C-alpha positions in Angstrom: -3.5 -27.5 16.7 -3.7 -23.9 17.4 -2.9 -21.4 14.7 -0.3 -18.9 15.8 -0.8 -15.5 14.5 2.5 -13.9 13.0 3.3 -10.6 11.9 2.6 -11.5 8.3 -1.0 -12.6 9.1 -1.8 -9.6 11.4 -3.5 -7.6 8.7 -5.6 -10.5 7.3 -9.3 -9.2 7.3 -8.4 -6.0 9.1 -7.8 -3.6 6.4 -8.5 -0.5 8.5 -5.2 -0.9 10.5 -3.0 -1.0 7.3 -0.7 2.2 6.8 -2.0 4.7 4.3 -0.4 7.3 2.0 -1.7 10.0 -0.4 -1.1 9.6 -4.2 1.2 12.4 -5.5 -0.9 12.4 -8.9 -4.5 12.1 -7.8 -4.4 13.0 -4.1 -6.5 9.9 -3.2 -5.6 7.8 -0.3 -4.2 4.3 -0.8 -3.3 1.5 1.6 -0.3 -0.8 2.0 0.0 -3.7 -0.3 2.1 -6.8 0.2 3.9 -6.2 -3.1 5.1 -2.9 -1.7 6.4 -4.4 1.5 10.1 -4.0 0.7 9.9 -0.4 -0.6 6.9 1.2 1.0 8.9 4.3 2.0 9.5 5.1 -1.7 5.9 4.5 -3.0 4.4 7.6 -4.3 1.6 6.5 -6.6 -1.6 4.6 -6.0 -1.5 2.8 -9.4 0.6 2.4 -12.5 -1.8 4.8 -14.3 -0.9 7.5 -11.8 2.7 6.8 -12.2 2.5 7.2 -15.9 0.4 10.2 -15.9 2.8 12.0 -13.5 5.9 11.1 -15.7 4.2 12.3 -18.8 3.2 15.8 -17.5 
């Protein structure tokens, strides 16, 4: 059987093709993660730590 590549498996092993953003807190770039798939447009922070740091300032 041949394996068929779907859109879900397109990025497997090809991290350089993932979309990136800049963190609002630490100004570092971060890549798309599967858990952010539904709300990627609203993601602002690279980590929980940055999210907490920004809200406490």
